[in-house]
N, C-alpha and C positions, 0 to 999 in steps of 0.2 A: 411211559406216564411218566415219566422224569425229563423234563430237558433240561439241561445244562447250562447255568445262564454262561455266557460270554467274554469273555470282558476284553477290552483291547489292549492291545501290548502296546508301548512305547514305548522308544528308540529311547537310548538312555546319553545319547547324546548332547541332549541342551544343556539335560544335566552335570553332564563333565565340565563342558564349555563354560557354564554357569560358575562352578566351583575354584577352575583355573580361572575365570575372572577376578572373581573375590582376593585367590590368592596375588594377583600380579596388582589390585589395587593396594590391597595392604604391605604389600614390596615397597610399589614407588609409592607411597604413603609414608615410611620410614624412612625410606633411604634419602627422602626428601627434607625430613625432617632433621636428619641425624649428619647430612652431606653440609648444612646451612649450617648446624653448630661447628661441628668441622673444619669446616674454612675458613672462618672470622677469630679460632683462637688461635694465640701463638702465645711461647711460653715468653712468662716475664723474664727481665733480665737482674738479678740482686749486686748492688755494688758492697763487693763487701773487702774490707779494710785487709790492704798487704800484713804482713808476716810479722813485721817489724812496727808495721800504724796498730796493730795489733797488741805487741808488746809492749812498747812504749804507754799506750792506754794503763795494759795492768802491774806497770811498775812506776806508775802514777798513780792511781789508787792504790794503792801496796807501802809504797813512801810518800804522802803530802796528806796533809791534815785538811778535808773537806768537809767542809757545814751539809750535813744533809737535810733539815727538819730544822729552819731558826726558829720558828710557833715550839716546837714540841725541846729543841734544845739536843736533837738531836746532830755528832759530827762523827767523821771517819778518822780513825785515828791508823799513824803508819801502821805496820803490824810489828817489827820490831816494839814499839809504846808500848802499844794493844797488849803484846808477852811480858815485857816487867812490870804490869799492869796484873794485870791474871795472877800472875805469880806474885806479887808484892801483895796482895789481897787470900792468898790462895797458904800463906807462910808464917800470919798473922794466927 
């Protein structure tokens, strides 16, 4: 008297197709997003001074008087003069 219920079997094909389709949609969305951002990017060029220009700027900073902030009275001294002042202050 026991009757067994028959469960209809479904094919796994539609499930596999749906999963693969979801992966393909995800792949295309991601690839479109990254390709759009990579195409427009260019490496910016930096203008760098030559070695001679850099050395000239550095030597000017080390050998000339310059007003840094006039309102607070800050000036840049030549390096030799700054050394002399430090030595004279510490020798007293």
